N, CA, C and O atoms as a GROMACS GRO file, in nm:
protein
  560
    1MET      N    1   9.750   9.526   8.986
    1MET     CA    2   9.790   9.622   8.906
    1MET      C    3   9.912   9.713   9.002
    1MET      O    4   9.894   9.749   9.119
    2THR      N    5  10.018   9.733   8.932
    2THR     CA    6  10.112   9.812   8.997
    2THR      C    7  10.092   9.961   8.995
    2THR      O    8   9.998  10.008   8.931
    3ASN      N    9  10.167  10.031   9.056
    3ASN     CA   10  10.156  10.172   9.061
    3ASN      C   11  10.186  10.244   8.916
    3ASN      O   12  10.126  10.340   8.866
    4LYS      N   13  10.303  10.166   8.860
    4LYS     CA   14  10.317  10.210   8.726
    4LYS      C   15  10.218  10.194   8.623
    4LYS      O   16  10.200  10.277   8.534
    5THR      N   17  10.151  10.084   8.635
    5THR     CA   18  10.035  10.053   8.532
    5THR      C   19   9.920  10.136   8.564
    5THR      O   20   9.850  10.170   8.468
    6PHE      N   21   9.885  10.179   8.693
    6PHE     CA   22   9.796  10.258   8.720
    6PHE      C   23   9.826  10.401   8.674
    6PHE      O   24   9.731  10.469   8.636
    7THR      N   25   9.940  10.448   8.674
    7THR     CA   26   9.986  10.572   8.648
    7THR      C   27   9.976  10.594   8.491
    7THR      O   28   9.939  10.701   8.443
    8VAL      N   29  10.011  10.490   8.421
    8VAL     CA   30   9.998  10.492   8.277
    8VAL      C   31   9.849  10.511   8.231
    8VAL      O   32   9.814  10.586   8.140
    9ILE      N   33   9.770  10.436   8.304
    9ILE     CA   34   9.618  10.436   8.266
    9ILE      C   35   9.570  10.576   8.289
    9ILE      O   36   9.505  10.640   8.206
   10MET      N   37   9.611  10.626   8.421
   10MET     CA   38   9.551  10.759   8.456
   10MET      C   39   9.616  10.883   8.366
   10MET      O   40   9.557  10.990   8.345
   11ALA      N   41   9.739  10.850   8.320
   11ALA     CA   42   9.811  10.968   8.243
   11ALA      C   43   9.738  10.975   8.090
   11ALA      O   44   9.720  11.080   8.029
   12ILE      N   45   9.702  10.845   8.041
   12ILE     CA   46   9.650  10.836   7.909
   12ILE      C   47   9.508  10.903   7.926
   12ILE      O   48   9.471  10.984   7.841
   13ALA      N   49   9.421  10.869   8.043
   13ALA     CA   50   9.288  10.937   8.061
   13ALA      C   51   9.310  11.093   8.061
   13ALA      O   52   9.235  11.167   7.997
   14LEU      N   53   9.405  11.137   8.129
   14LEU     CA   54   9.429  11.282   8.137
   14LEU      C   55   9.468  11.339   8.011
   14LEU      O   56   9.435  11.456   7.991
   15LEU      N   57   9.536  11.275   7.919
   15LEU     CA   58   9.559  11.325   7.775
   15LEU      C   59   9.423  11.323   7.720
   15LEU      O   60   9.380  11.430   7.676
   16GLY      N   61   9.342  11.211   7.716
   16GLY     CA   62   9.229  11.214   7.624
   16GLY      C   63   9.135  11.303   7.682
   16GLY      O   64   9.059  11.355   7.600
   17ALA      N   65   9.117  11.339   7.824
   17ALA     CA   66   9.023  11.436   7.862
   17ALA      C   67   9.039  11.575   7.826
   17ALA      O   68   8.948  11.656   7.838
   18PHE      N   69   9.152  11.604   7.784
   18PHE     CA   70   9.203  11.733   7.740
   18PHE      C   71   9.131  11.756   7.607
   18PHE      O   72   9.117  11.874   7.575
   19PHE      N   73   9.086  11.670   7.529
   19PHE     CA   74   9.018  11.686   7.399
   19PHE      C   75   8.849  11.667   7.416
   19PHE      O   76   8.771  11.663   7.321
   20LEU      N   77   8.817  11.657   7.535
   20LEU     CA   78   8.673  11.647   7.559
   20LEU      C   79   8.617  11.788   7.600
   20LEU      O   80   8.695  11.863   7.659
   21PRO      N   81   8.495  11.826   7.576
   21PRO     CA   82   8.437  11.975   7.588
   21PRO      C   83   8.451  12.017   7.728
   21PRO      O   84   8.393  11.955   7.818
   22TYR      N   85   8.528  12.123   7.752
   22TYR     CA   86   8.554  12.187   7.882
   22TYR      C   87   8.459  12.290   7.898
   22TYR      O   88   8.436  12.327   8.013
   23TRP      N   89   8.395  12.347   7.797
   23TRP     CA   90   8.309  12.456   7.811
   23TRP      C   91   8.202  12.459   7.717
   23TRP      O   92   8.226  12.437   7.598
   24LYS      N   93   8.087  12.485   7.757
   24LYS     CA   94   7.977  12.494   7.673
   24LYS      C   95   7.903  12.629   7.673
   24LYS      O   96   7.858  12.667   7.781
   25GLU      N   97   7.886  12.703   7.566
   25GLU     CA   98   7.838  12.837   7.556
   25GLU      C   99   7.769  12.841   7.437
   25GLU      O  100   7.830  12.821   7.332
   26ASN      N  101   7.641  12.865   7.438
   26ASN     CA  102   7.539  12.886   7.323
   26ASN      C  103   7.538  12.762   7.235
   26ASN      O  104   7.533  12.774   7.113
   27SER      N  105   7.542  12.640   7.297
   27SER     CA  106   7.533  12.522   7.239
   27SER      C  107   7.649  12.486   7.158
   27SER      O  108   7.637  12.399   7.072
   28ILE      N  109   7.763  12.546   7.179
   28ILE     CA  110   7.896  12.525   7.114
   28ILE      C  111   7.981  12.472   7.221
   28ILE      O  112   7.996  12.534   7.326
   29ASN      N  113   8.039  12.353   7.196
   29ASN     CA  114   8.132  12.291   7.302
   29ASN      C  115   8.281  12.330   7.272
   29ASN      O  116   8.322  12.320   7.157
   30TYR      N  117   8.355  12.369   7.364
   30TYR     CA  118   8.503  12.412   7.355
   30TYR      C  119   8.578  12.311   7.436
   30TYR      O  120   8.551  12.299   7.555
   31SER      N  121   8.670  12.236   7.378
   31SER     CA  122   8.766  12.149   7.435
   31SER      C  123   8.885  12.238   7.490
   31SER      O  124   8.900  12.358   7.467
   32GLY      N  125   8.962  12.164   7.562
   32GLY     CA  126   9.064  12.242   7.616
   32GLY      C  127   9.171  12.259   7.494
   32GLY      O  128   9.248  12.354   7.502
   33PHE      N  129   9.179  12.183   7.396
   33PHE     CA  130   9.260  12.200   7.290
   33PHE      C  131   9.210  12.320   7.199
   33PHE      O  132   9.290  12.391   7.139
   34ASP      N  133   9.060  12.340   7.193
   34ASP     CA  134   9.000  12.459   7.131
   34ASP      C  135   9.038  12.591   7.184
   34ASP      O  136   9.069  12.689   7.115
   35ILE      N  137   9.032  12.585   7.325
   35ILE     CA  138   9.053  12.704   7.400
   35ILE      C  139   9.192  12.751   7.374
   35ILE      O  140   9.212  12.872   7.360
   36VAL      N  141   9.294  12.662   7.367
   36VAL     CA  142   9.432  12.690   7.360
   36VAL      C  143   9.459  12.745   7.223
   36VAL      O  144   9.535  12.841   7.212
   37LEU      N  145   9.398  12.686   7.106
   37LEU     CA  146   9.414  12.717   6.975
   37LEU      C  147   9.349  12.869   6.939
   37LEU      O  148   9.404  12.961   6.880
   38HIS      N  149   9.221  12.863   6.992
   38HIS     CA  150   9.136  12.985   6.939
   38HIS      C  151   9.103  13.096   7.046
   38HIS      O  152   9.022  13.187   7.025
   39GLY      N  153   9.175  13.078   7.166
   39GLY     CA  154   9.152  13.176   7.255
   39GLY      C  155   9.230  13.313   7.231
   39GLY      O  156   9.329  13.314   7.158
   40THR      N  157   9.186  13.424   7.292
   40THR     CA  158   9.233  13.555   7.264
   40THR      C  159   9.356  13.595   7.356
   40THR      O  160   9.449  13.663   7.313
   41LEU      N  161   9.350  13.552   7.479
   41LEU     CA  162   9.442  13.601   7.561
   41LEU      C  163   9.554  13.489   7.604
   41LEU      O  164   9.529  13.369   7.603
   42THR      N  165   9.675  13.541   7.639
   42THR     CA  166   9.787  13.442   7.662
   42THR      C  167   9.763  13.363   7.773
   42THR      O  168   9.834  13.264   7.787
   43ARG      N  169   9.669  13.390   7.861
   43ARG     CA  170   9.649  13.315   7.988
   43ARG      C  171   9.584  13.172   7.945
   43ARG      O  172   9.587  13.075   8.020
   44ARG      N  173   9.530  13.170   7.828
   44ARG     CA  174   9.478  13.044   7.792
   44ARG      C  175   9.586  12.917   7.777
   44ARG      O  176   9.552  12.799   7.768
   45PHE      N  177   9.706  12.959   7.775
   45PHE     CA  178   9.820  12.862   7.761
   45PHE      C  179   9.840  12.785   7.900
   45PHE      O  180   9.907  12.682   7.903
   46ILE      N  181   9.782  12.837   8.008
   46ILE     CA  182   9.780  12.771   8.134
   46ILE      C  183   9.716  12.627   8.110
   46ILE      O  184   9.751  12.536   8.186
   47LEU      N  185   9.633  12.604   8.021
   47LEU     CA  186   9.566  12.483   7.990
   47LEU      C  187   9.670  12.378   7.934
   47LEU      O  188   9.649  12.258   7.945
   48LEU      N  189   9.774  12.423   7.879
   48LEU     CA  190   9.884  12.320   7.827
   48LEU      C  191   9.956  12.260   7.947
   48LEU      O  192  10.038  12.171   7.923
   49ALA      N  193   9.937  12.294   8.065
   49ALA     CA  194   9.991  12.215   8.175
   49ALA      C  195   9.924  12.095   8.188
   49ALA      O  196   9.985  12.004   8.244
   50ILE      N  197   9.802  12.073   8.147
   50ILE     CA  198   9.726  11.940   8.165
   50ILE      C  199   9.777  11.830   8.075
   50ILE      O  200   9.809  11.722   8.124
   51PRO      N  201   9.787  11.854   7.945
   51PRO     CA  202   9.853  11.762   7.864
   51PRO      C  203  10.007  11.732   7.868
   51PRO      O  204  10.058  11.626   7.833
   52LEU      N  205  10.078  11.848   7.920
   52LEU     CA  206  10.209  11.849   7.925
   52LEU      C  207  10.252  11.759   8.066
   52LEU      O  208  10.350  11.685   8.073
   53SER      N  209  10.158  11.782   8.169
   53SER     CA  210  10.183  11.684   8.292
   53SER      C  211  10.161  11.552   8.261
   53SER      O  212  10.230  11.465   8.313
   54GLY      N  213  10.054  11.521   8.165
   54GLY     CA  214  10.008  11.389   8.148
   54GLY      C  215  10.125  11.324   8.066
   54GLY      O  216  10.156  11.209   8.096
   55LEU      N  217  10.194  11.389   7.962
   55LEU     CA  218  10.299  11.336   7.891
   55LEU      C  219  10.424  11.292   7.987
   55LEU      O  220  10.480  11.182   7.978
   56VAL      N  221  10.456  11.390   8.077
   56VAL     CA  222  10.579  11.379   8.172
   56VAL      C  223  10.534  11.259   8.257
   56VAL      O  224  10.608  11.160   8.260
   57VAL      N  225  10.433  11.258   8.316
   57VAL     CA  226  10.400  11.151   8.402
   57VAL      C  227  10.394  11.011   8.333
   57VAL      O  228  10.429  10.914   8.399
   58LEU      N  229  10.353  10.995   8.209
   58LEU     CA  230  10.345  10.883   8.122
   58LEU      C  231  10.485  10.838   8.094
   58LEU      O  232  10.518  10.720   8.093
   59ALA      N  233  10.577  10.952   8.066
   59ALA     CA  234  10.712  10.902   8.034
   59ALA      C  235  10.788  10.852   8.150
   59ALA      O  236  10.875  10.765   8.143
   60GLY      N  237  10.744  10.919   8.272
   60GLY     CA  238  10.808  10.873   8.410
   60GLY      C  239  10.767  10.734   8.440
   60GLY      O  240  10.845  10.663   8.503
   61ALA      N  241  10.655  10.691   8.400
   61ALA     CA  242  10.607  10.571   8.442
   61ALA      C  243  10.683  10.461   8.365
   61ALA      O  244  10.703  10.352   8.419
   62PHE      N  245  10.721  10.485   8.254
   62PHE     CA  246  10.801  10.384   8.175
   62PHE      C  247  10.943  10.381   8.204
   62PHE      O  248  11.012  10.295   8.147
   63GLU      N  249  11.002  10.473   8.293
   63GLU     CA  250  11.135  10.452   8.342
   63GLU      C  251  11.151  10.343   8.409
   63GLU      O  252  11.051  10.297   8.464
   64LYS      N  253  11.279  10.271   8.422
   64LYS     CA  254  11.305  10.167   8.498
   64LYS      C  255  11.358  10.231   8.639
   64LYS      O  256  11.407  10.344   8.648
   65GLY      N  257  11.339  10.141   8.748
   65GLY     CA  258  11.375  10.189   8.882
   65GLY      C  259  11.260  10.234   8.958
   65GLY      O  260  11.144  10.215   8.922
   66SER      N  261  11.294  10.293   9.063
   66SER     CA  262  11.189  10.342   9.162
   66SER      C  263  11.119  10.450   9.090
   66SER      O  264  11.169  10.517   9.000
   67TYR      N  265  10.991  10.461   9.138
   67TYR     CA  266  10.877  10.541   9.096
   67TYR      C  267  10.822  10.626   9.207
   67TYR      O  268  10.759  10.573   9.299
   68SER      N  269  10.844  10.763   9.202
   68SER     CA  270  10.768  10.839   9.300
   68SER      C  271  10.698  10.958   9.241
   68SER      O  272  10.732  10.996   9.129
   69LYS      N  273  10.602  11.019   9.307
   69LYS     CA  274  10.528  11.129   9.273
   69LYS      C  275  10.606  11.261   9.286
   69LYS      O  276  10.684  11.279   9.379
   70GLY      N  277  10.583  11.356   9.186
   70GLY     CA  278  10.653  11.473   9.190
   70GLY      C  279  10.546  11.594   9.151
   70GLY      O  280  10.426  11.587   9.176
   71LEU      N  281  10.601  11.692   9.094
   71LEU     CA  282  10.532  11.811   9.068
   71LEU      C  283  10.434  11.778   8.965
   71LEU      O  284  10.323  11.832   8.972
   72PHE      N  285  10.462  11.691   8.865
   72PHE     CA  286  10.366  11.667   8.761
   72PHE      C  287  10.255  11.595   8.788
   72PHE      O  288  10.156  11.595   8.715
   73HIS      N  289  10.266  11.527   8.900
   73HIS     CA  290  10.123  11.466   8.953
   73HIS      C  291  10.038  11.577   9.018
   73HIS      O  292   9.916  11.560   9.013
   74TRP      N  293  10.084  11.687   9.076
   74TRP     CA  294  10.014  11.783   9.125
   74TRP      C  295   9.963  11.895   9.021
   74TRP      O  296   9.861  11.962   9.039
   75LEU      N  297  10.039  11.904   8.923
   75LEU     CA  298  10.004  12.010   8.831
   75LEU      C  299   9.878  12.013   8.756
   75LEU      O  300   9.825  12.121   8.730
   76PRO      N  301   9.824  11.895   8.719
   76PRO     CA  302   9.658  11.900   8.671
   76PRO      C  303   9.574  11.967   8.766
   76PRO      O  304   9.508  12.066   8.734
   77ILE      N  305   9.572  11.914   8.892
   77ILE     CA  306   9.478  11.964   8.990
   77ILE      C  307   9.504  12.112   9.023
   77ILE      O  308   9.407  12.179   9.056
   78ILE      N  309   9.620  12.167   9.017
   78ILE     CA  310   9.665  12.304   9.034
   78ILE      C  311   9.610  12.387   8.920
   78ILE      O  312   9.564  12.500   8.938
   79THR      N  313   9.616  12.330   8.812
   79THR     CA  314   9.580  12.395   8.689
   79THR      C  315   9.419  12.402   8.681
   79THR      O  316   9.365  12.502   8.634
   80ILE      N  317   9.344  12.295   8.729
   80ILE     CA  318   9.198  12.304   8.743
   80ILE      C  319   9.170  12.414   8.837
   80ILE      O  320   9.090  12.500   8.801
   81VAL      N  321   9.221  12.422   8.942
   81VAL     CA  322   9.200  12.524   9.044
   81VAL      C  323   9.218  12.659   8.991
   81VAL      O  324   9.134  12.748   9.005
   82ALA      N  325   9.345  12.676   8.921
   82ALA     CA  326   9.358  12.804   8.853
   82ALA      C  327   9.262  12.845   8.754
   82ALA      O  328   9.224  12.962   8.746
   83ILE      N  329   9.218  12.746   8.672
   83ILE     CA  330   9.111  12.781   8.570
   83ILE      C  331   8.997  12.822   8.636
   83ILE      O  332   8.932  12.904   8.571
   84GLY      N  333   8.948  12.790   8.749
   84GLY     CA  334   8.820  12.817   8.828
   84GLY      C  335   8.851  12.973   8.874
   84GLY      O  336   8.755  13.049   8.888
   85PHE      N  337   8.970  13.014   8.894
   85PHE     CA  338   8.984  13.143   8.935
   85PHE      C  339   9.004  13.247   8.820
   85PHE      O  340   8.970  13.364   8.836
   86ILE      N  341   9.060  13.201   8.704
   86ILE     CA  342   9.085  13.302   8.601
   86ILE      C  343   8.989  13.270   8.474
   86ILE      O  344   9.021  13.312   8.362
   87VAL      N  345   8.886  13.204   8.492
   87VAL     CA  346   8.808  13.181   8.371
   87VAL      C  347   8.744  13.292   8.306
   87VAL      O  348   8.719  13.294   8.186
   88SER      N  349   8.714  13.396   8.395
   88SER     CA  350   8.653  13.510   8.338
   88SER      C  351   8.752  13.580   8.251
   88SER      O  352   8.714  13.641   8.151
   89SER      N  353   8.890  13.572   8.289
   89SER     CA  354   8.987  13.637   8.186
   89SER      C  355   9.012  13.550   8.060
   89SER      O  356   9.065  13.600   7.960
   90LEU      N  357   8.975  13.421   8.066
   90LEU     CA  358   8.985  13.351   7.950
   90LEU      C  359   8.876  13.367   7.866
   90LEU      O  360   8.873  13.296   7.766
   91GLU      N  361   8.778  13.452   7.889
   91GLU     CA  362   8.650  13.492   7.811
   91GLU      C  363   8.565  13.359   7.793
   91GLU      O  364   8.501  13.344   7.689
   92LEU      N  365   8.562  13.271   7.885
   92LEU     CA  366   8.484  13.141   7.874
   92LEU      C  367   8.343  13.166   7.925
   92LEU      O  368   8.247  13.101   7.883
   93ASN      N  369   8.331  13.272   8.027
   93ASN     CA  370   8.212  13.290   8.082
   93ASN      C  371   8.189  13.465   8.092
   93ASN      O  372   8.207  13.528   8.196
   94PRO      N  373   8.150  13.523   7.974
   94PRO     CA  374   8.140  13.652   7.982
   94PRO      C  375   8.024  13.697   8.057
   94PRO      O  376   8.024  13.816   8.089
   95ASN      N  377   7.923  13.625   8.091
   95ASN     CA  378   7.808  13.673   8.169
   95ASN      C  379   7.830  13.657   8.327
   95ASN      O  380   7.736  13.674   8.405
   96LEU      N  381   7.953  13.623   8.368
   96LEU     CA  382   7.981  13.605   8.506
   96LEU      C  383   7.940  13.717   8.599
   96LEU      O  384   7.987  13.830   8.582
   97ASP      N  385   7.867  13.696   8.684
   97ASP     CA  386   7.833  13.807   8.776
   97ASP      C  387   7.935  13.805   8.894
   97ASP      O  388   7.953  13.712   8.973
   98ARG      N  389   7.998  13.924   8.890
   98ARG     CA  390   8.106  13.948   9.017
   98ARG      C  391   8.056  14.017   9.127
   98ARG      O  392   8.137  14.079   9.197
   99SER      N  393   7.930  14.018   9.157
   99SER     CA  394   7.875  14.105   9.263
   99SER      C  395   7.889  14.028   9.393
   99SER      O  396   7.888  14.092   9.499
  100ASP      N  397   7.902  13.908   9.393
  100ASP     CA  398   7.929  13.816   9.524
  100ASP      C  399   8.050  13.882   9.588
  100ASP      O  400   8.141  13.933   9.522
  101ALA      N  401   8.046  13.877   9.722
  101ALA     CA  402   8.163  13.927   9.818
  101ALA      C  403   8.257  13.822   9.823
  101ALA      O  404   8.374  13.859   9.821
  102GLY      N  405   8.236  13.695   9.830
  102GLY     CA  406   8.330  13.592   9.860
  102GLY      C  407   8.389  13.529   9.730
  102GLY      O  408   8.326  13.509   9.626
  103ILE      N  409   8.518  13.501   9.752
  103ILE     CA  410   8.594  13.449   9.636
  103ILE      C  411   8.545  13.298   9.600
  103ILE      O  412   8.557  13.253   9.486
  104PHE      N  413   8.494  13.229   9.699
  104PHE     CA  414   8.455  13.093   9.693
  104PHE      C  415   8.322  13.082   9.615
  104PHE      O  416   8.300  12.995   9.532
  105ALA      N  417   8.241  13.172   9.649
  105ALA     CA  418   8.092  13.193   9.564
  105ALA      C  419   8.130  13.221   9.412
  105ALA      O  420   8.073  13.170   9.316
  106TRP      N  421   8.236  13.310   9.404
  106TRP     CA  422   8.258  13.336   9.271
  106TRP      C  423   8.312  13.215   9.189
  106TRP      O  424   8.273  13.192   9.074
  107PHE      N  425   8.397  13.146   9.250
  107PHE     CA  426   8.470  13.014   9.199
  107PHE      C  427   8.364  12.912   9.170
  107PHE      O  428   8.375  12.838   9.073
  108SER      N  429   8.259  12.907   9.251
  108SER     CA  430   8.161  12.787   9.238
  108SER      C  431   8.063  12.850   9.114
  108SER      O  432   8.018  12.774   9.028
  109LYS      N  433   8.040  12.966   9.111
  109LYS     CA  434   7.970  13.021   9.003
  109LYS      C  435   8.045  12.988   8.863
  109LYS      O  436   7.987  12.930   8.772
  110THR      N  437   8.167  13.027   8.856
  110THR     CA  438   8.239  13.006   8.744
  110THR      C  439   8.249  12.853   8.699
  110THR      O  440   8.239  12.820   8.581
  111MET      N  441   8.270  12.768   8.800
  111MET     CA  442   8.271  12.615   8.754
  111MET      C  443   8.136  12.561   8.718
  111MET      O  444   8.127  12.449   8.668
  112LYS      N  445   8.037  12.630   8.738
  112LYS     CA  446   7.900  12.579   8.695
  112LYS      C  447   7.885  12.589   8.538
  112LYS      O  448   7.802  12.519   8.478
  113GLY      N  449   7.960  12.671   8.478
  113GLY     CA  450   7.948  12.686   8.334
  113GLY      C  451   8.033  12.578   8.266
  113GLY      O  452   8.022  12.567   8.144
  114SER      N  453   8.113  12.499   8.332
  114SER     CA  454   8.196  12.410   8.263
  114SER      C  455   8.122  12.279   8.224
  114SER      O  456   8.025  12.241   8.289
  115SER      N  457   8.168  12.211   8.118
  115SER     CA  458   8.114  12.097   8.073
  115SER      C  459   8.181  11.950   8.130
  115SER      O  460   8.264  11.958   8.220
  116TYR      N  461   8.153  11.850   8.088
  116TYR     CA  462   8.197  11.728   8.155
  116TYR      C  463   8.336  11.700   8.132
  116TYR      O  464   8.392  11.630   8.215
  117GLY      N  465   8.408  11.748   8.022
  117GLY     CA  466   8.537  11.733   8.001
  117GLY      C  467   8.635  11.775   8.115
  117GLY      O  468   8.729  11.707   8.156
  118LEU      N  469   8.597  11.901   8.159
  118LEU     CA  470   8.672  11.974   8.270
  118LEU      C  471   8.660  11.882   8.406
  118LEU      O  472   8.756  11.857   8.478
  119TRP      N  473   8.529  11.838   8.430
  119TRP     CA  474   8.508  11.761   8.543
  119TRP      C  475   8.581  11.628   8.527
  119TRP      O  476   8.638  11.584   8.627
  120ILE      N  477   8.585  11.564   8.421
  120ILE     CA  478   8.651  11.444   8.412
  120ILE      C  479   8.795  11.462   8.433
  120ILE      O  480   8.854  11.384   8.507
  121THR      N  481   8.864  11.570   8.368
  121THR     CA  482   8.996  11.602   8.400
  121THR      C  483   9.032  11.623   8.553
  121THR      O  484   9.139  11.589   8.602
  122ALA      N  485   8.930  11.682   8.620
  122ALA     CA  486   8.950  11.714   8.751
  122ALA      C  487   8.937  11.569   8.833
  122ALA      O  488   9.016  11.545   8.924
  123ALA      N  489   8.852  11.490   8.803
  123ALA     CA  490   8.858  11.354   8.865
  123ALA      C  491   8.960  11.274   8.827
  123ALA      O  492   8.997  11.194   8.912
  124VAL      N  493   9.020  11.274   8.718
  124VAL     CA  494   9.129  11.188   8.676
  124VAL      C  495   9.254  11.252   8.761
  124VAL      O  496   9.332  11.177   8.819
  125SER      N  497   9.266  11.375   8.764
  125SER     CA  498   9.385  11.435   8.824
  125SER      C  499   9.396  11.410   8.974
  125SER      O  500   9.504  11.391   9.031
  126ILE      N  501   9.257  11.411   9.043
  126ILE     CA  502   9.256  11.365   9.180
  126ILE      C  503   9.283  11.217   9.200
  126ILE      O  504   9.343  11.172   9.298
  127ILE      N  505   9.239  11.153   9.110
  127ILE     CA  506   9.261  11.008   9.122
  127ILE      C  507   9.418  10.967   9.089
  127ILE      O  508   9.468  10.868   9.144
  128LEU      N  509   9.482  11.039   9.009
  128LEU     CA  510   9.600  11.015   8.991
  128LEU      C  511   9.694  11.063   9.112
  128LEU      O  512   9.795  11.002   9.144
  129LEU      N  513   9.651  11.169   9.169
  129LEU     CA  514   9.724  11.213   9.284
  129LEU      C  515   9.715  11.129   9.393
  129LEU      O  516   9.820  11.090   9.444
  130PHE      N  517   9.595  11.090   9.444
  130PHE     CA  518   9.558  11.012   9.564
  130PHE      C  519   9.526  10.878   9.550
  130PHE      O  520   9.492  10.808   9.646
  131GLY      N  521   9.536  10.834   9.428
  131GLY     CA  522   9.491  10.693   9.389
  131GLY      C  523   9.569  10.565   9.418
  131GLY      O  524   9.539  10.457   9.367
  132ASP      N  525   9.681  10.586   9.509
  132ASP     CA  526   9.771  10.481   9.534
  132ASP      C  527   9.702  10.354   9.592
  132ASP      O  528   9.748  10.242   9.568
  133TRP      N  529   9.591  10.372   9.670
  133TRP     CA  530   9.521  10.259   9.716
  133TRP      C  531   9.445  10.169   9.615
  133TRP      O  532   9.395  10.063   9.652
  134ILE      N  533   9.436  10.212   9.484
  134ILE     CA  534   9.370  10.139   9.390
  134ILE      C  535   9.477  10.039   9.329
  134ILE      O  536   9.444   9.926   9.295
  135ALA      N  537   9.605  10.087   9.318
  135ALA     CA  538   9.710  10.004   9.283
  135ALA      C  539   9.756   9.916   9.386
  135ALA      O  540   9.820   9.955   9.483
  136THR      N  541   9.720   9.788   9.364
  136THR     CA  542   9.743   9.682   9.496
  136THR      C  543   9.894   9.627   9.505
  136THR      O  544   9.939   9.582   9.610
  137LYS      N  545   9.961   9.635   9.396
  137LYS     CA  546  10.081   9.567   9.407
  137LYS      C  547  10.193   9.673   9.396
  137LYS      O  548  10.176   9.767   9.319
  138PRO      N  549  10.290   9.665   9.459
  138PRO     CA  550  10.412   9.768   9.473
  138PRO      C  551  10.485   9.752   9.332
  138PRO      O  552  10.477   9.647   9.268
  139ASN      N  553  10.551   9.857   9.294
  139ASN     CA  554  10.637   9.854   9.183
  139ASN      C  555  10.747   9.732   9.178
  139ASN      O  556  10.786   9.684   9.285
  140LYS      N  557  10.791   9.690   9.071
  140LYS     CA  558  10.894   9.593   9.061
  140LYS      C  559  11.027   9.661   9.023
  140LYS      O  560  11.129   9.593   9.010
   0.00000   0.00000   0.00000
């Protein structure tokens, strides 16, 4: 598998994971798409960086010539980290306890309310970024 083939597979997985449940509250699942469409604050549009970067990476993988990683390979993982820090303002976790002094304790409490779609997106974005060892053949 070449780097381009690997990137195409990961970009399609990234696009598909956007439609999986990102958050579960009161037995209702909210996908990234649902949060963007039905959220109340404008900060919810940060989630659009995930499918946008998936589309740009997918289009870049189909270009002829050399292929290198850029900003759009980093953007999904940056978005996941940003979601962890601003999830209370996205109104995804209204019962979040902000009494902890440390920001990393608050981040971990916030991410505990997430569903499997957000974790799949995080895993795919990490593999997309650091998964060059999976692709065994160089690009042609």
